[in-house]
GULUMKOL-693143 format. One record per residue: residue in three letters; y, x, z of N, C-alpha, C in turn. Coordinates in nm, 3 decimals, padded with zeros to 5 digits. Atoms other than C-alpha are relative to their C-alpha. Layout:
residues N
+------+---------+---------+---------+---------+---------+---------+---------+---------+---------+
| code |     n.y |     n.x |     n.z |    ca.y |    ca.x |    ca.z |     c.y |     c.x |     c.z |
+------+---------+---------+---------+---------+---------+---------+---------+---------+---------+
|  ALA |       Y |       X |       Z |       Y |       X |       Z |       Y |       X |       Z |
...
+------+---------+---------+---------+---------+---------+---------+---------+---------+---------+
end
This chain:
residues 180
+------+---------+---------+---------+---------+---------+---------+---------+---------+---------+
| code |     n.y |     n.x |     n.z |    ca.y |    ca.x |    ca.z |     c.y |     c.x |     c.z |
+------+---------+---------+---------+---------+---------+---------+---------+---------+---------+
|  MET | -00.065 | -00.076 | -00.106 |  08.173 |  07.389 |  10.118 | -00.105 |  00.080 |  00.075 |
|  ALA |  00.094 | -00.088 | -00.068 |  08.006 |  07.680 |  10.295 | -00.016 | -00.045 |  00.145 |
|  SER |  00.022 |  00.036 | -00.140 |  07.847 |  07.619 |  10.631 |  00.066 |  00.103 |  00.089 |
|  GLY | -00.060 | -00.091 | -00.096 |  07.989 |  07.778 |  10.943 | -00.078 |  00.129 |  00.013 |
|  HIS |  00.083 | -00.120 | -00.011 |  07.695 |  08.017 |  10.959 |  00.029 |  00.096 | -00.114 |
|  ASN | -00.027 | -00.087 |  00.115 |  07.761 |  08.148 |  10.610 |  00.138 |  00.063 |  00.011 |
|  ARG | -00.134 | -00.057 | -00.016 |  08.132 |  08.193 |  10.684 | -00.002 |  00.112 |  00.103 |
|  ARG |  00.008 | -00.105 | -00.102 |  08.049 |  08.389 |  11.001 | -00.072 |  00.122 | -00.055 |
|  ALA |  00.075 | -00.113 |  00.056 |  07.797 |  08.602 |  10.812 |  00.088 |  00.078 | -00.096 |
|  ARG | -00.089 | -00.070 |  00.093 |  08.051 |  08.680 |  10.541 |  00.108 |  00.075 |  00.077 |
|  ALA | -00.103 | -00.067 | -00.080 |  08.316 |  08.761 |  10.803 | -00.059 |  00.124 |  00.066 |
|  ARG |  00.066 | -00.113 | -00.065 |  08.067 |  08.987 |  10.983 | -00.022 |  00.113 | -00.101 |
|  ASP |  00.024 | -00.101 |  00.103 |  07.982 |  09.165 |  10.656 |  00.127 |  00.073 | -00.039 |
|  ARG | -00.127 | -00.065 |  00.035 |  08.352 |  09.238 |  10.598 |  00.049 |  00.091 |  00.110 |
|  GLN | -00.047 | -00.081 | -00.112 |  08.394 |  09.399 |  10.940 | -00.048 |  00.144 | -00.017 |
|  PRO |  00.042 | -00.139 |  00.008 |  08.390 |  09.779 |  10.946 | -00.111 |  00.027 |  00.100 |
|  ARG |  00.112 | -00.032 | -00.088 |  08.072 |  09.920 |  11.096 |  00.041 |  00.103 |  00.105 |
|  ASP | -00.040 | -00.108 | -00.090 |  08.239 |  10.224 |  11.254 |  00.141 | -00.030 |  00.050 |
|  ARG | -00.130 |  00.036 | -00.055 |  08.523 |  10.130 |  11.488 |  00.099 |  00.117 | -00.006 |
|  GLU | -00.089 | -00.116 |  00.003 |  08.663 |  10.486 |  11.476 |  00.067 |  00.017 | -00.135 |
|  ASP | -00.052 | -00.023 |  00.134 |  08.720 |  10.479 |  11.098 |  00.022 | -00.133 | -00.072 |
|  ARG | -00.028 |  00.129 |  00.062 |  08.847 |  10.129 |  11.026 |  00.093 |  00.019 | -00.117 |
|  ARG | -00.086 | -00.004 |  00.118 |  08.996 |  10.087 |  10.682 |  00.031 | -00.143 | -00.041 |
|  GLU | -00.042 |  00.132 |  00.045 |  09.193 |  09.792 |  10.557 | -00.043 | -00.017 | -00.145 |
|  VAL |  00.047 |  00.026 |  00.135 |  09.038 |  09.639 |  10.246 |  00.072 | -00.124 | -00.051 |
|  ARG | -00.070 |  00.114 |  00.057 |  09.226 |  09.406 |  10.012 | -00.096 | -00.120 | -00.006 |
|  PRO |  00.087 |  00.117 | -00.001 |  09.087 |  09.052 |  10.048 | -00.040 | -00.042 | -00.141 |
|  ALA |  00.049 |  00.049 |  00.129 |  08.888 |  08.887 |  09.769 |  00.095 | -00.106 | -00.057 |
|  VAL | -00.096 |  00.100 |  00.046 |  09.155 |  08.616 |  09.753 |  00.123 |  00.072 | -00.050 |
|  PRO | -00.119 | -00.069 |  00.052 |  09.443 |  08.726 |  09.529 |  00.122 | -00.022 |  00.089 |
|  GLU | -00.127 |  00.009 | -00.070 |  09.773 |  08.798 |  09.696 |  00.109 |  00.006 | -00.105 |
|  THR | -00.107 |  00.006 |  00.099 |  10.085 |  08.707 |  09.502 |  00.135 |  00.005 |  00.069 |
|  LEU | -00.138 | -00.006 | -00.046 |  10.446 |  08.802 |  09.563 |  00.090 | -00.011 | -00.123 |
|  HIS | -00.092 |  00.012 |  00.112 |  10.738 |  08.710 |  09.343 |  00.144 |  00.003 |  00.051 |
|  LYS | -00.141 | -00.006 | -00.035 |  11.113 |  08.752 |  09.336 |  00.082 | -00.037 | -00.123 |
|  TYR | -00.091 |  00.043 |  00.106 |  11.391 |  08.594 |  09.131 |  00.117 |  00.098 | -00.008 |
|  PHE | -00.112 | -00.091 |  00.021 |  11.662 |  08.815 |  08.980 |  00.102 | -00.065 | -00.092 |
|  ALA | -00.108 |  00.047 |  00.087 |  12.000 |  08.728 |  08.827 | -00.005 |  00.078 | -00.131 |
|  ALA | -00.002 | -00.065 |  00.131 |  12.047 |  08.811 |  08.459 |  00.118 |  00.096 | -00.006 |
|  GLN | -00.103 | -00.104 | -00.006 |  12.254 |  09.122 |  08.531 | -00.067 |  00.136 | -00.008 |
|  ARG |  00.057 | -00.133 |  00.018 |  12.200 |  09.489 |  08.449 | -00.057 |  00.061 |  00.128 |
|  PRO |  00.056 | -00.061 | -00.122 |  12.155 |  09.600 |  08.813 | -00.135 | -00.060 |  00.041 |
|  SER |  00.128 |  00.063 | -00.035 |  11.859 |  09.360 |  08.836 | -00.120 |  00.080 | -00.048 |
|  VAL |  00.112 | -00.081 |  00.049 |  11.644 |  09.600 |  08.634 | -00.044 |  00.099 |  00.108 |
|  GLY |  00.033 | -00.093 | -00.108 |  11.662 |  09.863 |  08.909 | -00.053 | -00.070 |  00.123 |
|  LEU |  00.048 |  00.077 | -00.116 |  11.618 |  09.601 |  09.180 | -00.143 | -00.048 | -00.022 |
|  ALA |  00.137 |  00.045 |  00.031 |  11.307 |  09.468 |  09.004 | -00.098 |  00.117 |  00.010 |
|  ARG |  00.087 | -00.118 | -00.012 |  11.162 |  09.821 |  08.977 | -00.028 |  00.030 |  00.147 |
|  GLN |  00.018 | -00.028 | -00.143 |  11.219 |  09.870 |  09.351 | -00.092 | -00.105 |  00.065 |
|  PHE |  00.089 |  00.106 | -00.051 |  11.055 |  09.532 |  09.429 | -00.145 |  00.031 | -00.035 |
|  VAL |  00.136 | -00.031 |  00.045 |  10.751 |  09.637 |  09.225 | -00.057 |  00.116 |  00.080 |
|  LEU |  00.050 | -00.116 | -00.074 |  10.717 |  09.978 |  09.393 | -00.026 | -00.032 |  00.147 |
|  THR |  00.016 |  00.037 | -00.140 |  10.767 |  09.835 |  09.742 | -00.124 | -00.087 |  00.019 |
|  THR |  00.116 |  00.089 | -00.009 |  10.509 |  09.562 |  09.681 | -00.130 |  00.078 | -00.019 |
|  LEU |  00.121 | -00.079 |  00.026 |  10.253 |  09.802 |  09.532 | -00.032 |  00.091 |  00.118 |
|  SER |  00.021 | -00.088 | -00.115 |  10.301 |  10.045 |  09.820 | -00.056 | -00.077 |  00.119 |
|  SER |  00.051 |  00.081 | -00.111 |  10.243 |  09.764 |  10.071 | -00.147 | -00.038 | -00.021 |
|  TRP |  00.141 |  00.028 |  00.032 |  09.912 |  09.699 |  09.892 | -00.085 |  00.126 | -00.007 |
|  GLY |  00.075 | -00.126 |  00.003 |  09.814 |  10.067 |  09.909 | -00.014 |  00.059 | -00.139 |
|  ILE |  00.006 | -00.053 |  00.136 |  09.876 |  10.135 |  09.540 |  00.120 |  00.092 | -00.018 |
|  THR | -00.105 | -00.100 |  00.011 |  10.072 |  10.456 |  09.493 | -00.034 |  00.097 | -00.114 |
|  GLY |  00.028 | -00.104 |  00.098 |  10.091 |  10.758 |  09.263 |  00.011 | -00.049 | -00.143 |
|  ASP | -00.006 |  00.032 |  00.143 |  10.025 |  10.733 |  08.888 | -00.018 | -00.148 | -00.030 |
|  PRO |  00.012 |  00.143 |  00.031 |  09.898 |  10.372 |  08.891 |  00.129 | -00.077 |  00.030 |
|  ALA | -00.124 |  00.069 | -00.036 |  10.215 |  10.256 |  09.069 |  00.111 |  00.035 | -00.098 |
|  GLU | -00.102 | -00.041 |  00.095 |  10.435 |  10.456 |  08.832 | -00.020 | -00.068 | -00.136 |
|  ASP |  00.027 |  00.070 |  00.126 |  10.263 |  10.305 |  08.526 |  00.045 | -00.146 |  00.008 |
|  ILE | -00.039 |  00.140 | -00.016 |  10.316 |  09.953 |  08.661 |  00.152 | -00.011 |  00.010 |
|  ARG | -00.146 | -00.001 | -00.012 |  10.678 |  10.035 |  08.754 |  00.066 |  00.016 | -00.136 |
|  LEU | -00.058 | -00.022 |  00.132 |  10.751 |  10.165 |  08.404 | -00.016 | -00.124 | -00.087 |
|  CYS |  00.022 |  00.123 |  00.078 |  10.597 |  09.856 |  08.243 |  00.090 | -00.113 |  00.050 |
|  ALA | -00.090 |  00.102 | -00.055 |  10.793 |  09.632 |  08.479 |  00.142 |  00.023 | -00.052 |
|  SER | -00.134 | -00.032 |  00.048 |  11.111 |  09.812 |  08.377 |  00.017 | -00.043 | -00.146 |
|  GLU | -00.007 |  00.038 |  00.142 |  11.036 |  09.757 |  08.007 |  00.002 | -00.152 | -00.017 |
|  LEU |  00.008 |  00.146 |  00.014 |  10.941 |  09.389 |  08.047 |  00.124 | -00.068 |  00.056 |
|  VAL | -00.121 |  00.057 | -00.059 |  11.238 |  09.316 |  08.272 |  00.120 |  00.024 | -00.092 |
|  SER | -00.109 | -00.028 |  00.094 |  11.476 |  09.488 |  08.030 | -00.006 | -00.094 | -00.119 |
|  ASN |  00.016 |  00.094 |  00.112 |  11.333 |  09.276 |  07.747 |  00.043 | -00.141 |  00.041 |
|  ALA | -00.038 |  00.134 | -00.047 |  11.375 |  08.960 |  07.954 |  00.151 | -00.011 |  00.012 |
|  LEU | -00.145 |  00.001 | -00.018 |  11.733 |  09.052 |  08.035 |  00.073 | -00.007 | -00.135 |
|  VAL | -00.067 | -00.006 |  00.129 |  11.828 |  09.130 |  07.674 | -00.037 | -00.116 | -00.092 |
|  HIS |  00.048 |  00.097 |  00.099 |  11.614 |  08.881 |  07.480 | -00.048 | -00.132 |  00.058 |
|  GLY |  00.072 |  00.115 | -00.053 |  11.468 |  08.628 |  07.721 |  00.073 | -00.094 |  00.091 |
|  THR | -00.068 |  00.088 | -00.094 |  11.730 |  08.478 |  07.947 |  00.108 | -00.082 | -00.069 |
|  ARG | -00.107 |  00.088 |  00.047 |  11.951 |  08.183 |  07.867 |  00.118 |  00.016 |  00.094 |
|  ARG | -00.122 | -00.010 | -00.082 |  12.307 |  08.176 |  07.992 | -00.018 | -00.077 |  00.131 |
|  GLY |  00.009 |  00.063 | -00.131 |  12.313 |  08.101 |  08.364 | -00.138 |  00.003 |  00.062 |
|  HIS |  00.136 | -00.008 | -00.052 |  11.941 |  08.171 |  08.409 | -00.041 |  00.145 |  00.017 |
|  GLY |  00.051 | -00.134 | -00.023 |  11.778 |  08.478 |  08.554 | -00.144 |  00.010 | -00.044 |
|  PHE |  00.142 | -00.017 |  00.032 |  11.417 |  08.589 |  08.546 | -00.076 |  00.023 |  00.130 |
|  LEU |  00.086 | -00.013 | -00.117 |  11.126 |  08.606 |  08.788 | -00.102 |  00.109 | -00.027 |
|  VAL |  00.105 | -00.101 |  00.007 |  10.895 |  08.900 |  08.853 | -00.107 | -00.040 |  00.101 |
|  ARG |  00.113 |  00.038 | -00.087 |  10.551 |  08.815 |  08.995 | -00.107 |  00.108 | -00.009 |
|  LEU |  00.111 | -00.094 | -00.009 |  10.282 |  09.056 |  09.110 | -00.115 | -00.068 |  00.071 |
|  THR |  00.119 |  00.056 | -00.062 |  09.929 |  08.944 |  09.186 | -00.102 |  00.112 |  00.017 |
|  ALA |  00.102 | -00.101 | -00.029 |  09.680 |  09.178 |  09.355 | -00.134 | -00.070 |  00.012 |
|  GLU |  00.137 |  00.048 | -00.009 |  09.316 |  09.104 |  09.295 | -00.086 |  00.116 |  00.047 |
|  VAL |  00.086 | -00.103 | -00.056 |  09.014 |  09.305 |  09.405 |  00.012 |  00.132 | -00.076 |
|  ASP |  00.001 | -00.125 |  00.076 |  09.028 |  09.557 |  09.120 |  00.113 |  00.012 | -00.102 |
|  CYS | -00.110 | -00.010 |  00.096 |  09.348 |  09.489 |  08.928 |  00.128 | -00.062 |  00.056 |
|  VAL | -00.131 |  00.057 | -00.031 |  09.715 |  09.404 |  08.947 |  00.051 | -00.065 | -00.126 |
|  ARG | -00.061 |  00.071 |  00.112 |  09.879 |  09.147 |  08.722 |  00.150 | -00.005 |  00.026 |
|  LEU | -00.146 |  00.003 | -00.003 |  10.250 |  09.185 |  08.652 |  00.045 | -00.106 | -00.098 |
|  GLU | -00.054 |  00.103 |  00.088 |  10.437 |  08.886 |  08.510 |  00.151 |  00.003 |  00.007 |
|  VAL | -00.144 |  00.018 |  00.004 |  10.797 |  08.851 |  08.398 |  00.024 | -00.135 | -00.068 |
|  HIS | -00.028 |  00.135 |  00.048 |  10.909 |  08.489 |  08.356 |  00.145 | -00.006 | -00.046 |
|  ASP | -00.138 |  00.015 |  00.046 |  11.214 |  08.414 |  08.145 |  00.024 | -00.143 | -00.047 |
|  SER | -00.039 |  00.138 |  00.030 |  11.398 |  08.106 |  08.020 |  00.023 | -00.026 | -00.149 |
|  ARG | -00.030 |  00.013 |  00.142 |  11.424 |  08.163 |  07.644 | -00.110 | -00.077 | -00.072 |
|  ASP |  00.088 |  00.075 |  00.088 |  11.259 |  07.963 |  07.366 | -00.141 |  00.061 | -00.007 |
|  PRO |  00.135 | -00.054 |  00.003 |  10.880 |  08.001 |  07.387 | -00.066 | -00.009 | -00.139 |
|  ALA |  00.060 |  00.013 |  00.133 |  10.829 |  07.947 |  07.011 | -00.071 |  00.130 | -00.037 |
|  PRO |  00.077 | -00.120 |  00.034 |  10.560 |  08.186 |  06.886 |  00.077 |  00.100 | -00.086 |
|  ALA | -00.078 | -00.091 |  00.084 |  10.805 |  08.330 |  06.633 |  00.091 |  00.089 |  00.085 |
|  ARG | -00.087 | -00.078 | -00.089 |  11.016 |  08.452 |  06.929 | -00.079 |  00.080 |  00.104 |
|  HIS |  00.079 | -00.075 | -00.097 |  10.727 |  08.595 |  07.129 |  00.014 |  00.150 | -00.026 |
|  PRO | -00.009 | -00.144 |  00.018 |  10.757 |  08.966 |  07.190 | -00.127 |  00.055 | -00.065 |
|  ARG |  00.115 | -00.067 |  00.061 |  10.532 |  09.193 |  06.986 |  00.033 |  00.148 | -00.015 |
|  VAL | -00.017 | -00.144 |  00.014 |  10.477 |  09.565 |  06.947 |  00.065 |  00.028 | -00.135 |
|  ARG | -00.069 | -00.040 |  00.124 |  10.716 |  09.713 |  06.692 | -00.033 |  00.145 | -00.031 |
|  HIS |  00.017 | -00.138 |  00.043 |  10.683 |  10.030 |  06.495 |  00.139 |  00.054 | -00.029 |
|  ALA | -00.138 | -00.048 |  00.012 |  11.025 |  10.185 |  06.556 |  00.003 |  00.131 | -00.079 |
|  ALA | -00.023 | -00.124 |  00.074 |  11.152 |  10.452 |  06.321 |  00.052 |  00.106 |  00.097 |
|  ASP | -00.047 | -00.111 | -00.085 |  11.238 |  10.794 |  06.463 |  00.147 | -00.012 |  00.034 |
|  THR | -00.144 |  00.011 | -00.022 |  11.606 |  10.710 |  06.432 |  00.040 | -00.125 |  00.078 |
|  ASP | -00.031 |  00.121 | -00.076 |  11.583 |  10.371 |  06.608 |  00.022 |  00.035 |  00.147 |
|  THR | -00.028 | -00.024 | -00.143 |  11.731 |  10.364 |  06.958 | -00.068 | -00.104 |  00.089 |
|  THR |  00.072 |  00.103 | -00.076 |  11.529 |  10.056 |  07.066 | -00.132 | -00.029 | -00.070 |
|  GLY |  00.122 |  00.047 |  00.065 |  11.195 |  09.895 |  06.995 | -00.126 |  00.070 |  00.043 |
|  ARG |  00.120 | -00.073 | -00.044 |  10.953 |  10.114 |  07.190 | -00.060 | -00.054 |  00.129 |
|  GLY |  00.042 |  00.048 | -00.131 |  10.919 |  09.917 |  07.515 | -00.140 | -00.058 |  00.002 |
|  LEU |  00.133 |  00.061 | -00.001 |  10.615 |  09.709 |  07.426 | -00.108 |  00.098 | -00.044 |
|  ARG |  00.097 | -00.104 |  00.034 |  10.446 |  10.013 |  07.273 | -00.039 |  00.075 |  00.128 |
|  ILE |  00.027 | -00.065 | -00.129 |  10.478 |  10.175 |  07.617 | -00.091 | -00.090 |  00.084 |
|  VAL |  00.083 |  00.094 | -00.076 |  10.337 |  09.862 |  07.785 | -00.141 | -00.003 | -00.057 |
|  ASP |  00.130 |  00.005 |  00.067 |  10.055 |  09.850 |  07.529 | -00.084 |  00.124 |  00.031 |
|  SER |  00.077 | -00.123 | -00.025 |  09.959 |  10.212 |  07.599 | -00.036 |  00.017 |  00.148 |
|  LEU |  00.026 | -00.020 | -00.143 |  09.977 |  10.195 |  07.982 | -00.083 | -00.111 |  00.064 |
|  ALA |  00.069 |  00.114 | -00.062 |  09.843 |  09.847 |  08.061 | -00.141 | -00.014 | -00.058 |
|  ASP |  00.136 |  00.027 |  00.047 |  09.479 |  09.746 |  08.035 | -00.006 | -00.128 | -00.081 |
|  GLY | -00.012 |  00.121 |  00.081 |  09.593 |  09.424 |  07.869 |  00.138 | -00.059 |  00.022 |
|  TRP | -00.128 |  00.068 | -00.015 |  09.907 |  09.225 |  07.806 |  00.004 | -00.116 | -00.099 |
|  GLY | -00.011 |  00.115 |  00.088 |  10.012 |  08.900 |  07.646 |  00.121 | -00.085 |  00.035 |
|  VAL | -00.112 |  00.091 | -00.017 |  10.254 |  08.611 |  07.629 | -00.056 | -00.141 |  00.017 |
|  GLU |  00.039 |  00.139 | -00.023 |  10.213 |  08.257 |  07.763 |  00.126 | -00.085 |  00.006 |
|  ASP | -00.111 |  00.093 | -00.016 |  10.439 |  07.954 |  07.743 |  00.015 | -00.035 |  00.146 |
|  ARG | -00.032 |  00.034 | -00.138 |  10.607 |  07.858 |  08.067 |  00.055 | -00.141 |  00.002 |
|  ASP | -00.043 |  00.139 | -00.011 |  10.662 |  07.498 |  08.176 |  00.111 | -00.009 |  00.104 |
|  PRO | -00.034 |  00.090 |  00.109 |  10.918 |  07.339 |  08.150 |  00.057 |  00.071 | -00.123 |
|  TYR | -00.052 | -00.074 |  00.115 |  11.071 |  07.609 |  07.927 | -00.014 |  00.149 |  00.029 |
|  GLY |  00.008 | -00.144 | -00.016 |  11.058 |  07.980 |  07.868 | -00.139 |  00.053 | -00.028 |
|  LYS |  00.130 | -00.065 |  00.022 |  10.769 |  08.222 |  07.855 | -00.029 |  00.097 |  00.113 |
|  ILE |  00.046 | -00.100 | -00.096 |  10.569 |  08.460 |  08.069 | -00.058 |  00.115 | -00.081 |
|  VAL |  00.060 | -00.120 |  00.060 |  10.505 |  08.813 |  07.948 | -00.074 |  00.070 |  00.114 |
|  TRP |  00.082 | -00.054 | -00.107 |  10.219 |  08.955 |  08.153 | -00.067 |  00.130 | -00.045 |
|  SER |  00.080 | -00.120 |  00.024 |  10.036 |  09.284 |  08.183 | -00.095 |  00.016 |  00.118 |
|  ARG |  00.104 | -00.015 | -00.101 |  09.723 |  09.375 |  08.374 | -00.038 |  00.148 |  00.009 |
|  PHE |  00.031 | -00.141 | -00.025 |  09.632 |  09.710 |  08.531 | -00.119 |  00.010 |  00.094 |
|  LYS |  00.109 | -00.029 | -00.093 |  09.309 |  09.832 |  08.683 |  00.058 |  00.092 |  00.105 |
|  ALA | -00.060 | -00.079 | -00.108 |  09.436 |  09.956 |  09.015 | -00.069 | -00.037 |  00.130 |
|  VAL |  00.068 |  00.022 | -00.127 |  09.239 |  09.995 |  09.333 |  00.082 |  00.071 |  00.107 |
|  PRO | -00.082 | -00.063 | -00.104 |  09.436 |  10.058 |  09.651 | -00.075 |  00.109 |  00.074 |
|  GLU |  00.056 | -00.100 | -00.090 |  09.381 |  10.362 |  09.862 | -00.022 | -00.070 |  00.133 |
|  PRO |  00.018 |  00.063 | -00.131 |  09.224 |  10.248 |  10.188 |  00.105 |  00.051 |  00.098 |
|  GLN | -00.103 | -00.034 | -00.097 |  09.489 |  10.241 |  10.456 | -00.059 | -00.012 |  00.140 |
|  PRO |  00.051 |  00.012 | -00.136 |  09.404 |  10.316 |  10.817 |  00.062 | -00.121 |  00.069 |
|  VAL | -00.050 |  00.115 | -00.075 |  09.434 |  10.009 |  11.033 |  00.058 |  00.054 |  00.130 |
|  ARG | -00.065 | -00.045 | -00.123 |  09.680 |  10.072 |  11.310 | -00.042 | -00.091 |  00.114 |
|  PRO |  00.038 |  00.085 | -00.113 |  09.557 |  09.955 |  11.648 |  00.122 | -00.074 |  00.054 |
|  ALA | -00.108 |  00.079 | -00.060 |  09.762 |  09.685 |  11.812 |  00.049 |  00.073 |  00.124 |
|  PRO | -00.052 | -00.068 | -00.119 |  09.994 |  09.820 |  12.080 | -00.057 | -00.066 |  00.126 |
|  ALA |  00.053 |  00.049 | -00.127 |  09.864 |  09.790 |  12.431 |  00.106 | -00.090 |  00.066 |
|  PRO | -00.099 |  00.087 | -00.068 |  10.024 |  09.508 |  12.630 |  00.075 |  00.079 |  00.107 |
|  ALA | -00.082 | -00.069 | -00.100 |  10.306 |  09.623 |  12.850 | -00.051 | -00.031 |  00.139 |
|  ARG |  00.042 |  00.021 | -00.141 |  10.211 |  09.675 |  13.211 |  00.122 | -00.039 |  00.081 |
|  VAL | -00.108 |  00.046 | -00.086 |  10.422 |  09.488 |  13.452 | -00.038 |  00.036 |  00.144 |
|  THR |  00.027 | -00.037 | -00.140 |  10.444 |  09.637 |  13.797 |  00.085 | -00.090 |  00.089 |
|  PRO | -00.075 |  00.089 | -00.089 |  10.539 |  09.393 |  14.067 |  00.097 |  00.081 |  00.087 |
|  ARG | -00.096 | -00.064 | -00.092 |  10.849 |  09.482 |  14.266 | -00.036 | -00.028 |  00.141 |
|  ARG |  00.031 |  00.020 | -00.142 |  10.810 |  09.529 |  14.631 |  00.123 | -00.018 |  00.079 |
+------+---------+---------+---------+---------+---------+---------+---------+---------+---------+
end
């Protein structure tokens, strides 16, 4: 365990030097948010909105946010069509680390390796089968893990650094004028 002096020194090093130009920096400790969705078609759009709202709150916008949103849409659609058991929904989890974002979609279907999703080579006439190719091209990495007690996690990782956000000063305390 670090001594109090080291903790204070680290806290001091994280403080902005110029009070006029304070910028909020994402902490070294990962931040994770997740949300459960019912296995229904409207959940795909709701999951995309959850992803964009979360990324925006972390200062990740523009092309990186759109890439993550598109991959979330593909993974969620796959979970809805192929990964959920009757009566079970799916979970979307986002984890922000210092230099990357990890997107996970948890489902309830058989985690047997033969059922794990994989990139397909769809023919020009196929109307499906391109989702994981999109994820493979946009994400910096992706994979599948077994989920306990059942199901699987399909994850993707993106190098995404938030834009520094100005820290808003706390509002001044209200002045109370005594009545005479």
